[in-house]
C-alpha positions, 0 to 999 in steps of 0.5 A, spaced: 504 465 514 503 464 506 505 457 506 499 454 510 494 457 505 497 455 499 492 448 500 486 452 501 487 457 495 481 457 489 485 457 482 488 463 480 483 469 478 485 475 474 483 481 473 485 487 468 487 493 470 481 498 474 477 492 475 475 492 483 477 485 487 473 488 493 469 494 494 469 498 500 463 497 504 463 490 501 463 484 505 467 480 503 468 472 504 475 470 503 481 472 504 486 475 497 492 473 496 496 476 491 500 472 486 502 477 480 501 484 479 500 490 484 493 491 488 491 498 489 487 500 497 485 506 497 479 509 501 473 514 500 473 520 504 466 524 506 469 530 501 469 525 496 477 525 495 480 518 495 486 517 498 490 510 496 492 507 503 497 501 501 501 498 494 500 490 495 504 486 491 506 479 490 506 475 497 500 480 500 494 479 502 487 484 503 480 482 505 482 481 512 475 484 515 472 478 512 475 474 518 470 479 523 464 480 517 466 487 517 464 491 511 472 494 509 474 499 509 478 500 503 476 499 496 482 494 493 483 495 485 487 493 480 493 497 478 495 494 472 494 486 470 492 481 477 493 475 478 490 473 486 488 467 489 482 467 494 482 463 501 474 461 503 472 464 509 470 457 511 477 453 511 480 459 513 477 459 520 479 452 520 486 453 519 486 459 524 482 455 530 488 449 529 493 454 529 494 459 533 500 462 532 497 463 524 491 467 527 496 471 531 500 472 525 494 476 522 490 480 527 498 483 527 497 484 520 490 487 521 493 491 526 498 494 522 494 495 516 489 499 521 495 503 523 498 504 515 490 506 513 489 512 520 497 514 518 495 515 511 488 519 513 492 523 518 498 525 512 492 527 507 489 531 512 496 535 516 503 536 515 505 540 508 506 536 501 512 535 500 514 533 508 508 527 506 510 525 500 517 524 502 514 520 508 510 517 503 516 514 499 520 512 505 514 507 507 515 505 500 521 503 500 521 500 507 516 495 504 516 495 497 524 497 495 529 493 493 536 495 495 542 494 490 550 499 490 546 506 487 540 505 493 533 503 494 529 502 487 522 502 488 518 495 486 511 497 484 511 502 478 507 507 482 504 512 478 504 520 480 497 520 481 499 515 485 502 518 489 498 524 489 491 519 492 496 517 498 498 524 500 491 528 498 495 532 493 494 533 486 498 531 481 501 537 478 502 538 485 506 531 486 510 533 479 513 540 482 515 536 489 518 531 485 523 536 480 525 539 487 527 532 491 530 530 483 534 537 483 536 535 490 538 528 488 534 525 493 531 521 488 530 520 481 526 515 476 529 510 472 524 508 467 517 506 471 520 506 478 523 510 483 530 509 486 531 513 492 540 514 493 539 515 501 534 514 504 536 516 511 537 523 508 530 523 504 528 521 511 532 527 513 528 532 509 522 530 510 523 531 518 527 538 517 520 540 512 516 538 518 519 542 523 519 548 519 512 548 518 511 546 526 
């Protein structure tokens, strides 16, 4: 899908760490394509807490709600230096009219993003912290993991604070839970990246925690 939009994209725009690309409640007028860096998607809850519902890397798109003319349910913010290209809505709509298959792909993307957002919010309100953290790490491994002979390495530089916002827990609680997982050889760190030696083992640990606390 990305290749079909390359000619529509505006010159690359750069954002510094912490800059908002799209604010929650804003109606975007374009679709964004991440070229470099990491974009964090987060939703503010009525309680005032923030839940991170996604971390996007190179090749990912966001701002799909522009196609519906709806306000964004999440805020998109640069997690470090970011480079994105904007796909103007008018040109994008013309491409979708000529290519029904591309429109179908975008609908699938919308449905998948909605499913992940809903799931993240549900996880933030249910299950214990170890279960939520294990499941989140497994999902990140599936979407942003690079497999080598030693396991699956998360390609995105995710902090403990990011993980805490993903699962609705404090950084201190995440730190303690990660220490437990590391002691069980379910995860380790290499520089600023997390490595999961055996994703299936981590998933089984998540299921055991969920059953234990059911």
